[in-house]
C-alpha positions as CSV (number, residue, x, y, z in Angstrom):
1,M,4.7,-7.8,-13.8
2,Y,5.5,-8.0,-10.1
3,T,2.9,-6.2,-7.9
4,T,3.5,-7.2,-4.3
5,L,6.7,-9.1,-3.6
6,I,9.7,-10.1,-5.8
7,S,12.3,-12.6,-4.7
8,A,16.0,-11.7,-4.8
9,T,16.5,-14.5,-7.4
10,A,13.7,-13.2,-9.6
11,L,15.1,-9.7,-9.4
12,K,18.6,-11.0,-10.3
13,N,17.1,-12.7,-13.4
14,F,14.8,-9.9,-14.4
15,N,14.9,-8.7,-18.0
16,G,13.0,-5.6,-19.0
17,E,12.6,-1.9,-18.1
18,L,13.5,-1.8,-14.4
19,R,14.1,0.9,-11.8
20,I,15.3,0.0,-8.2
21,F,15.0,2.3,-5.2
22,D,16.7,1.9,-1.9
23,C,14.5,3.3,0.8
24,S,16.7,2.6,3.8
25,A,16.0,4.9,6.8
26,D,16.1,5.5,10.5
27,L,13.4,7.9,11.8
28,A,15.5,8.9,14.7
29,K,18.5,9.7,12.5
30,P,17.5,11.5,9.3
31,Q,20.9,11.1,7.6
32,A,21.3,7.4,8.3
33,G,19.5,6.1,5.2
34,M,21.7,8.0,2.8
35,E,24.8,7.0,4.7
36,Q,23.7,3.3,4.4
37,F,23.1,3.8,0.7
38,L,26.5,5.3,0.1
39,D,28.1,2.4,2.1
40,K,26.5,-0.1,-0.2
41,H,23.4,-0.6,-2.4
42,I,22.1,-2.8,-5.1
43,A,23.9,-2.0,-8.4
44,G,22.0,0.5,-10.3
45,A,19.6,1.5,-7.5
46,L,18.7,5.0,-6.7
47,F,18.1,6.4,-3.2
48,A,14.6,7.5,-2.1
49,D,14.6,9.6,1.1
50,I,11.7,8.9,3.4
51,N,11.8,12.5,4.7
52,S,12.3,14.6,1.6
53,D,11.4,12.5,-1.5
54,L,8.5,10.4,0.0
55,S,7.2,13.1,2.3
56,T,6.8,16.9,2.1
57,H,6.8,19.6,4.7
58,D,5.7,22.2,2.3
59,T,2.2,23.1,3.4
60,N,1.3,24.1,-0.2
61,L,2.0,20.5,-1.3
62,A,1.0,18.4,1.7
63,I,-2.4,16.7,1.4
64,N,-2.5,15.5,5.0
65,A,-0.8,16.4,8.3
66,G,1.2,14.2,10.6
67,R,5.0,13.7,10.8
68,H,5.4,12.5,7.2
69,P,2.8,14.3,5.1
70,L,2.2,12.9,1.6
71,P,3.1,15.3,-1.3
72,S,0.5,15.9,-4.0
73,R,0.3,13.2,-6.6
74,E,1.3,15.7,-9.2
75,H,4.4,16.7,-7.3
76,F,5.3,13.0,-6.8
77,A,4.8,12.2,-10.5
78,T,7.3,14.9,-11.4
79,W,9.8,13.2,-9.0
80,L,9.1,9.8,-10.6
81,S,9.8,11.2,-14.1
82,A,13.0,12.9,-12.9
83,N,14.1,9.5,-11.6
84,G,13.6,7.6,-14.8
85,V,10.2,6.0,-14.0
86,S,7.7,5.8,-16.9
87,N,4.3,4.1,-16.9
88,D,6.0,1.0,-18.4
89,T,8.7,0.6,-15.8
90,Q,8.8,-2.3,-13.4
91,V,9.8,-0.7,-10.1
92,V,11.4,-2.6,-7.2
93,V,11.8,-1.1,-3.8
94,Y,13.8,-2.3,-0.8
95,D,15.5,-1.4,2.5
96,R,17.6,-3.1,5.1
97,Q,15.2,-2.6,8.0
98,G,12.8,-5.6,7.6
99,M,10.9,-4.1,4.7
100,N,9.5,-1.3,6.9
101,Y,10.3,1.8,5.0
102,C,10.2,0.7,1.3
103,G,6.5,0.0,1.5
104,R,5.9,3.8,1.5
105,L,7.2,4.1,-2.1
106,W,5.3,0.9,-3.1
107,W,2.1,2.5,-1.8
108,M,2.7,5.9,-3.3
109,L,3.2,4.4,-6.8
110,K,-0.1,2.5,-6.4
111,W,-1.7,5.7,-5.3
112,C,-0.4,7.3,-8.6
113,G,-2.0,4.4,-10.6
114,H,1.2,2.3,-11.2
115,E,0.6,-1.4,-10.6
116,A,4.1,-2.7,-11.6
117,V,5.9,-2.1,-8.3
118,A,7.1,-4.8,-5.9
119,V,9.0,-5.0,-2.6
120,L,12.2,-7.0,-2.6
121,D,11.3,-9.8,-0.2
122,G,14.0,-9.9,2.5
123,G,15.5,-6.6,1.5
124,L,19.2,-5.9,0.9
125,Q,20.1,-8.9,3.1
126,A,18.2,-11.3,0.7
127,W,20.0,-9.7,-2.3
128,E,23.4,-10.3,-0.7
129,S,22.4,-13.9,0.1
130,V,22.2,-14.6,-3.7
131,A,25.4,-12.8,-4.4
132,G,23.7,-9.9,-6.1
133,A,25.8,-7.1,-7.5
134,L,26.5,-4.2,-5.1
135,Q,27.8,-0.6,-5.6
136,T,29.0,2.1,-3.2
137,G,28.9,5.8,-3.4
138,Q,26.5,8.1,-5.3
139,A,24.2,6.7,-7.9
140,A,24.4,7.8,-11.6
141,T,21.8,10.3,-12.6
142,P,19.1,8.5,-14.5
143,A,17.7,9.6,-17.9
144,T,14.5,11.5,-17.5
145,A,11.3,9.6,-18.3
146,S,7.6,10.6,-18.6
147,F,5.3,9.4,-15.9
148,A,1.6,10.2,-16.3
149,L,-0.8,10.0,-13.4
150,R,-3.6,7.4,-13.6
151,E,-6.5,6.5,-11.3
152,P,-5.4,5.5,-7.8
153,L,-5.1,1.8,-7.1
154,V,-5.3,2.2,-3.4
155,V,-7.6,3.8,-0.9
156,L,-6.4,6.8,1.1
157,K,-8.4,7.7,4.2
158,Y,-8.4,11.1,5.9
159,T,-8.8,12.0,9.6
160,A,-12.4,13.2,9.2
161,E,-13.4,10.0,7.4
162,V,-11.8,7.8,10.1
163,A,-13.3,9.8,12.9
164,K,-16.8,9.8,11.4
165,A,-16.8,6.0,11.1
166,L,-15.3,5.4,14.5
167,G,-17.0,2.5,16.3
168,Q,-19.0,1.4,13.2
169,A,-18.9,-2.1,11.8
170,T,-17.9,-0.7,8.4
171,Q,-14.4,0.3,9.7
172,T,-11.8,-1.8,11.5
173,I,-8.7,0.1,12.4
174,V,-5.4,-1.9,12.5
175,D,-2.4,-0.2,14.3
176,A,1.0,-1.3,13.1
177,R,3.0,0.2,15.9
178,A,4.8,-1.8,18.7
179,P,2.6,-3.0,21.5
180,A,4.1,-0.5,24.0
181,R,3.3,2.5,21.8
182,Y,-0.2,1.1,21.1
183,K,-0.9,0.7,24.8
184,G,0.4,4.1,25.6
185,E,3.3,2.9,27.8
186,T,5.8,4.9,25.7
187,E,5.8,7.4,22.9
188,P,9.1,8.4,21.4
189,F,7.8,10.7,18.6
190,D,4.3,12.1,19.3
191,P,3.0,14.4,22.1
192,V,0.3,12.0,23.2
193,A,0.7,8.3,23.9
194,G,-2.0,5.7,23.2
195,H,-4.1,4.6,20.2
196,I,-7.3,5.3,18.3
197,P,-10.2,3.9,20.3
198,G,-11.2,0.4,19.1
199,A,-8.0,-0.2,17.0
200,L,-6.5,-3.6,16.8
201,N,-2.8,-4.1,17.2
202,R,-0.7,-5.8,14.5
203,P,3.0,-4.7,14.7
204,F,4.4,-4.5,11.2
205,N,7.2,-6.9,11.9
206,S,4.8,-9.6,12.7
207,N,4.7,-10.3,9.0
208,I,8.4,-11.3,8.8
209,G,9.6,-14.8,9.5
210,S,12.8,-15.9,11.2
211,D,14.4,-16.1,7.7
212,G,13.9,-12.4,7.2
213,L,11.3,-13.0,4.4
214,M,7.6,-12.3,4.5
215,K,5.8,-15.2,6.0
216,P,4.0,-17.6,3.5
217,A,0.6,-16.5,2.4
218,Q,-1.3,-19.2,4.3
219,V,0.4,-18.2,7.5
220,L,-0.4,-14.6,7.0
221,R,-4.0,-15.5,6.2
222,A,-4.4,-17.5,9.4
223,E,-2.9,-14.7,11.5
224,F,-5.1,-12.0,10.0
225,D,-8.2,-14.2,10.2
226,T,-7.5,-14.5,13.9
227,L,-6.8,-10.8,14.4
228,L,-10.0,-9.8,12.5
229,T,-12.4,-12.3,14.2
230,G,-15.8,-10.7,13.9
231,H,-14.6,-8.1,11.4
232,T,-14.5,-8.2,7.6
233,A,-11.2,-7.7,5.7
234,D,-12.7,-5.0,3.4
235,S,-13.5,-2.9,6.5
236,V,-9.8,-2.6,7.5
237,V,-8.0,0.8,7.6
238,H,-4.3,0.6,8.5
239,H,-2.4,3.2,10.4
240,C,0.8,3.6,12.4
241,G,2.7,6.6,13.7
242,S,3.0,8.6,10.5
243,G,1.7,6.3,7.7
244,I,4.9,4.4,6.9
245,S,5.1,1.2,8.9
246,A,1.4,0.6,8.4
247,V,2.1,-0.3,4.7
248,P,3.7,-3.7,5.5
249,N,0.4,-4.7,6.9
250,V,-1.3,-3.5,3.7
251,I,1.0,-5.6,1.6
252,A,0.8,-8.7,3.9
253,M,-3.0,-8.7,3.7
254,E,-2.8,-8.6,-0.1
255,V,-0.3,-11.4,-0.1
256,A,-2.6,-13.3,2.2
257,G,-5.4,-13.0,-0.4
258,L,-7.5,-10.6,1.7
259,G,-7.4,-7.8,-0.9
260,R,-5.9,-4.3,-1.0
261,T,-7.0,-2.5,2.2
262,A,-7.1,1.2,3.0
263,L,-4.4,3.4,4.6
264,Y,-4.9,6.3,7.0
265,A,-1.7,8.1,6.1
266,G,-1.9,10.8,8.7
267,S,-2.0,8.1,11.3
268,W,-1.5,8.6,15.0
269,S,0.7,11.7,14.6
270,E,-2.2,13.5,12.9
271,W,-4.9,11.9,15.0
272,C,-3.4,12.8,18.4
273,N,-2.7,16.4,17.3
274,T,-6.3,17.0,16.1
275,P,-8.4,18.8,18.8
276,G,-11.4,16.9,20.0
277,L,-10.5,13.4,18.9
278,P,-10.6,10.6,21.5
279,C,-7.4,8.8,22.5
280,A,-7.3,5.5,24.3
281,Q,-4.7,3.6,26.4
282,G,-4.2,0.1,27.6
């Protein structure tokens, strides 16, 4: 079972019940992910759309606000079943944007109680580097499976919880956005620029080495230890703009041996739109 990362070589040699999802995306261009998938994807992979499959804008299904609200676990379990995922399936997720978007599906499967899900280390580029088989065009419709919800394997935080613990030693907020957005110098998506008061900044792409792979565990451990000086790992709550690019930090901390930390999925887009909550800059 692969539960955090899987190498391209290991995926190429994998034997067993497997389902691969391409989560490529561009938040500024909603159709870009599908276009990239149609151009080329790992043979046998299905496409998971960050906006429609891994988020919902149906207020009857959404369990949090923000730009990419999570659908209910029940709704998502139905989607998994329709896409051939059972409780015995090893799932592998990838993208071609530095492992930014695919973490969303990784986290959602853990949230539904499914441990056997891993991110393809290095994404599509790593797969191509080992001459992995590719396809173009639409994917074949998978056979329907039966996915049953189990107890969540991750911690989901809501706005009220984060706000109540603001400034307390029991909570350390880590913001995965780029420094300019964290500081409030620019904000391309949300109506207010800045960050949650007291948040630390760890851009999600800090976890990737020059080779396009996630940095070794010992390097990640040293970097997070430095970031969290004076704070405990189990107090960490990750967030970003809308709950997507925060997940690479969740995965990196687990790879580093620091445990599976919490996610505030509503993130800045929900926080800054909630009346009465403080916002900081600088």
